[in-house]
C-alpha positions in Angstrom: 114.4 125.2 67.4 113.5 126.5 70.3 110.9 129.1 71.8 111.0 132.9 71.6 114.0 135.0 70.9 114.8 138.5 72.0 116.9 141.4 70.1 116.9 144.9 70.6 115.9 147.2 67.4 117.0 150.7 66.4 114.7 152.9 64.8 115.2 155.9 62.6 112.9 158.6 61.2 111.1 157.4 58.3 112.4 158.9 54.6 110.5 159.4 51.9 112.2 155.9 50.2 111.2 154.2 53.3 107.7 154.6 52.7 107.0 155.0 48.8 108.1 152.9 45.9 107.1 155.8 43.5 105.5 158.7 43.1 102.2 157.9 45.3 102.7 154.5 45.4 103.3 153.0 49.1 105.5 150.8 49.9 103.6 147.6 50.9 104.8 145.1 53.2 107.2 148.1 55.7 107.3 147.9 59.3 106.8 151.4 60.6 106.3 152.6 64.2 104.2 155.6 65.1 104.9 158.3 67.7 102.1 159.1 69.7 101.1 162.9 70.0 100.0 163.2 73.4 102.6 161.1 75.4 105.4 160.8 72.8 105.9 157.2 73.0 106.2 155.0 69.9 104.0 152.3 69.3 104.0 149.5 66.9 105.2 147.7 64.9 102.4 148.5 62.3 102.7 147.2 58.5 101.7 149.3 55.5 99.3 147.4 53.3 96.5 147.7 50.5 94.6 149.3 53.7 96.6 151.9 54.7 95.2 155.5 54.5 97.7 157.3 52.4 96.8 160.8 53.9 96.8 159.9 57.3 100.4 158.3 56.6 101.3 161.8 55.3 100.4 163.6 58.2 102.1 161.7 60.4 105.6 161.7 58.1 105.3 165.5 58.2 105.1 165.8 61.3 108.2 163.6 61.9 105.9 160.8 63.6 107.1 157.8 61.3 110.0 155.6 62.6 111.4 152.8 60.7 113.6 149.8 61.5 117.5 151.2 61.3 118.9 148.0 59.8 121.9 147.1 58.2 121.4 145.4 55.0 123.9 143.5 53.3 123.6 145.1 49.7 124.4 142.0 47.5 121.8 140.3 49.6 119.3 142.9 49.5 119.8 143.0 45.5 119.4 139.3 44.9 115.8 139.6 46.8 114.5 142.7 44.9 113.0 142.4 41.8 114.4 144.0 38.8 111.6 146.6 38.3 111.7 147.4 41.7 115.6 148.3 41.9 114.9 150.7 38.9 111.7 152.4 40.5 113.8 153.2 43.9 116.5 154.5 41.9 114.2 156.5 40.5 112.7 158.8 43.5 
């Protein structure tokens, strides 16, 4: 496979289900982009991990500053990749 590839990515405003797997449980591994409050430019990609400050993420979310990739999922592939317990949690949000 050759070097680098280039692609365009659309973003959309994040929803709670983009950021949480359950009440108070962050979605580890979720890529996010953040709109800066001074220049309104979008920066990222940042990945939610165990060290992400939940209160700061919530503050950004409440001020419409968190964006996620606007991906087209193919449901059968997505469902095959998700663990059964994770699918159940998503349905209960």
